C-alpha positions in Angstrom: 0.0 0.0 0.0 1.4 3.4 -1.0 2.3 5.8 1.9 1.6 8.8 -0.3 -1.4 10.9 0.7 -3.9 12.3 -1.6 -4.7 16.0 -1.8 -7.8 15.3 0.3 -5.7 13.5 2.9 -3.4 16.4 3.4 -6.0 19.1 3.3 -6.5 20.2 6.9 -9.5 22.0 8.2 -8.5 25.0 10.3 -10.3 27.5 12.4 -11.5 30.6 10.7 -11.1 34.1 12.1 -14.1 33.7 14.4 -15.6 30.3 14.4 -16.4 27.5 11.9 -13.8 26.1 9.5 -12.2 26.7 6.2 -10.1 24.6 3.9 -7.2 26.8 3.3 -4.9 29.0 5.3 -5.3 32.7 4.4 -2.5 35.0 5.4 -3.2 38.3 7.1 -2.0 40.1 4.0 -4.4 38.2 1.8 -7.3 38.8 4.3 -6.4 42.5 4.2 -6.3 42.6 0.4 -9.6 40.9 0.0 -11.2 43.0 2.7 -9.9 46.2 1.0 -11.5 45.0 -2.2 -14.9 44.8 -0.7 -14.6 48.1 1.1 -17.6 50.4 0.8 -17.8 54.2 0.8 -18.7 55.1 4.4 -20.1 58.5 5.1 -20.8 60.2 8.4 -24.5 60.3 7.8 -24.5 56.4 7.6 -22.6 56.2 10.9 -24.9 58.7 12.5 -27.9 56.6 11.4 -26.4 53.5 12.9 -26.0 55.4 16.2 -29.7 56.3 16.1 -29.0 59.8 15.1 -27.8 60.7 18.6 -24.2 59.7 19.0 -22.9 59.6 22.5 -19.3 58.7 21.5 -18.0 60.5 18.4 -14.7 60.4 16.6 -14.1 63.0 13.8 -11.4 62.5 11.1 -9.0 60.9 13.6 -5.4 60.3 12.6 -3.5 58.5 15.4 -0.7 56.1 16.0 2.5 55.4 18.0 5.6 57.6 17.9 5.5 59.2 14.5 3.8 56.2 12.9 0.3 56.9 11.8 -2.0 53.8 12.1 -5.4 55.3 11.9 -6.2 57.4 8.8 -9.2 59.9 9.1 -11.3 57.5 11.1 -14.9 58.5 11.9 -16.9 56.6 14.5 -20.3 56.9 16.1 -22.0 55.1 19.0 -25.2 56.0 20.7 -25.8 56.0 24.4 -26.4 52.4 25.7 -25.3 51.0 22.3 -22.5 48.5 21.7 -20.0 48.6 18.8 -17.7 45.7 17.8 -14.6 46.3 15.8 -13.3 43.4 13.7 -10.7 43.0 11.1 -7.3 41.4 10.4 -4.4 41.7 12.7 -2.8 45.1 12.4 -5.9 46.8 11.1 -5.9 49.3 13.9 -8.8 48.0 16.1 -7.0 48.3 19.5 -5.4 51.5 18.3 -8.9 53.1 18.2 -9.5 52.0 21.9 -6.0 53.4 22.8 -6.8 56.7 21.1 -10.1 57.1 22.9 -8.5 56.4 26.3 -5.3 58.4 25.6 -2.7 55.6 25.2 -1.2 56.8 21.9 -0.5 59.9 19.9 -3.3 61.8 18.1 -2.1 63.8 15.1 -5.4 65.3 14.2 -9.1 64.9 14.7 -11.4 65.1 17.6 -13.0 62.7 20.2 -16.1 63.8 22.0 -18.3 62.1 24.7 -21.8 63.0 25.8 -25.2 63.9 24.5 -25.8 66.8 22.1 -26.2 69.5 24.7 -23.3 68.3 26.9 -20.6 67.2 24.6 -17.1 67.0 26.1 -14.0 67.2 24.0 -11.8 64.5 25.5 -9.2 64.4 22.7 -6.3 65.8 24.8 -7.3 64.5 28.2 -5.0 62.0 30.0 -6.3 58.5 30.8 -6.9 59.4 34.4 -8.9 62.5 33.3 -10.9 60.5 30.9 -11.9 58.1 33.6 -12.6 60.6 36.3 -14.1 63.5 34.2 -15.6 61.7 31.2 -16.5 58.3 32.6 -14.5 56.3 30.2 -13.0 53.0 31.5 -10.6 50.7 29.6 -10.7 46.9 30.2 -7.4 45.5 29.0 -7.0 42.3 27.0 -5.6 40.1 29.8 -3.3 39.9 32.8 -4.1 43.3 34.2 -5.0 42.1 37.7 -2.6 42.2 40.6 -2.0 38.5 41.3 -0.4 39.0 44.8 -3.4 41.1 46.0 -6.7 39.7 47.1 -9.9 40.0 45.0 -11.0 42.7 47.4 -7.8 44.7 47.2 -7.9 44.5 43.4 -11.3 46.1 43.4 -10.1 48.8 45.8 -7.4 49.6 43.2 -10.1 50.1 40.7 -11.3 53.1 42.7 -7.9 54.8 43.1 -9.4 58.0 41.7 -12.2 58.1 44.2 -11.9 61.1 46.6 -11.9 58.9 49.6 -10.9 55.3 50.3 -14.3 54.8 51.9 -16.0 55.5 48.6 -13.8 52.9 46.8 -14.7 50.3 49.4 -18.4 51.1 49.2 -18.2 50.8 45.4 -16.4 47.4 45.8 -19.2 46.2 48.1 -21.7 47.0 45.3 -19.7 44.9 43.0 -19.7 42.0 45.5 -23.5 42.4 45.8 -23.9 42.1 42.1 -21.4 39.2 41.6 -21.6 36.6 44.4 -19.0 34.6 42.5 -16.4 37.3 43.4 -17.9 37.9 46.9 -17.2 34.2 47.7 -13.5 34.8 46.9 -13.0 38.3 48.2 -10.2 37.3 50.6 -8.6 34.9 48.1 -5.4 35.8 46.3 -6.3 36.9 42.7 -3.7 34.5 41.3 -5.8 31.4 42.3 -8.8 32.6 40.2 -9.9 30.8 37.1 -9.6 32.5 33.7 -13.3 33.4 33.7 -13.1 34.7 37.3 -10.0 36.8 36.4 -11.9 38.4 33.5 -14.9 39.1 35.7 -12.6 40.8 38.2 -11.0 42.9 35.4 -14.5 44.0 34.3 -15.6 44.6 37.9 -12.6 46.6 38.8 -13.4 49.0 36.0 -17.0 49.3 37.3 -15.9 50.6 40.7 -15.6 54.1 39.1 -19.1 53.8 37.6 -18.1 54.7 34.1 -20.5 55.6 31.3 -18.3 54.1 28.5 -16.6 50.8 28.6 -13.7 50.1 26.2 -13.3 46.3 26.1 -10.3 44.8 24.4 -10.6 41.1 23.4 -13.0 40.0 26.2 -12.9 36.3 25.1 -9.2 35.9 24.5 -7.7 32.9 26.2 -11.0 31.7 27.7 -12.8 28.4 27.6 -16.2 28.5 25.8 -18.2 28.4 29.0 -16.4 31.4 30.4 -16.7 33.3 27.1 -20.5 32.9 27.4 -20.4 34.1 31.0 -18.3 37.2 30.0 -20.7 38.2 27.2 -23.7 37.7 29.5 -22.1 40.1 31.9 -21.5 42.7 29.1 -25.1 42.3 28.0 -26.3 43.0 31.5 -24.0 46.1 31.7 -25.3 47.5 28.5 -29.0 46.6 28.7 -29.7 46.8 32.4 -27.1 49.4 33.6 -27.1 51.5 30.5 -23.3 51.3 29.7 -22.1 52.2 26.2 -19.6 49.6 25.0 -16.9 49.7 22.3 -15.3 46.4 21.9 -12.5 44.7 19.9 -13.1 41.0 19.6 -11.1 38.3 17.8 -14.1 36.0 17.8 -15.9 38.0 15.2 -19.0 35.9 15.2 -19.5 36.2 19.0 -18.7 39.9 18.9 -21.2 40.7 16.1 -23.9 38.5 17.7 -23.5 40.7 20.8 -23.1 44.1 19.3 -25.7 46.6 17.9 -23.2 47.9 15.4 -20.1 46.4 13.7 -17.2 48.0 11.9 -14.7 46.1 9.7 -11.3 47.8 9.8 -8.6 47.4 7.2 -5.3 49.1 7.2 -6.4 51.9 9.6 -9.6 52.7 7.8 -13.3 51.6 8.1 -14.1 49.2 5.2 -17.6 48.3 6.2 -20.1 49.6 8.8 -23.5 48.2 9.6 -25.7 46.6 12.1 -24.2 43.6 13.8 -26.8 41.3 12.4 -26.2 42.6 8.9 -22.5 42.0 9.1 -23.2 38.5 10.3 -25.3 37.8 7.2 -22.8 39.5 4.8 -21.3 36.6 2.8 -18.1 38.5 2.2 -17.6 39.3 5.9 -18.5 35.7 6.6 -15.9 34.3 4.2 -13.1 36.3 5.7 -13.9 36.7 9.3 -16.6 34.2 10.4 -15.1 30.9 9.1 -17.1 30.7 5.9 
């Protein structure tokens, strides 16, 4: 019997960008090329309409990056109050750079970022991260490993309130978190390093909530988590949006999960918005599906 394999034998099914399977490996460069080819003309009126005509978070013609390197090229963005936006796209497209720009982690070369309703818009472009949290109510939830492993769960939450005027206020806010999430309350005196992956992510989200922010910037909430914990994290985010009225801007590598969750989806390619639409519409877009949803 021959030891040679047929083409079918050697063809391996691999995971797509989000979920499902495809029959060939597509490089990041090829994904970017194909995504650029399907790019649409995106105007501000379209983005305003997706935000219900009343944007709460607005980005105007933003150019931003790191050092002198420009990553984002004239980006516009709109999210309404209590809405959620998911940013998807190939690696290096500038998704996390948008979150960094909103929170003040990189250099802004031109453009403007505002937060608030029409009558109370605040220009936050030049504010520091601390000012954006304390004055504008913007909180950033990092990708992973942002907890203090040597501290207890309780102490980690207190650190989330470091901008509170008094230590007592931070502790009171932490107690509200414990009331909301019994899973954390049961481990309040435990060292954070013994938490499961899902519990760590819950702690990271909860620590941001201690400051009672209006806007949550969530970077890769599912990264490194088992499926059961991914579902738990998205249930928590759903509760924060729909029951507590938080506005959420998210980067998510599991594009299918992110678009299922979000009201709005943007596809980014090479620092520009290629496609913008309702989350459900992007889920049903065959071109988006082929490149980012596993076929």
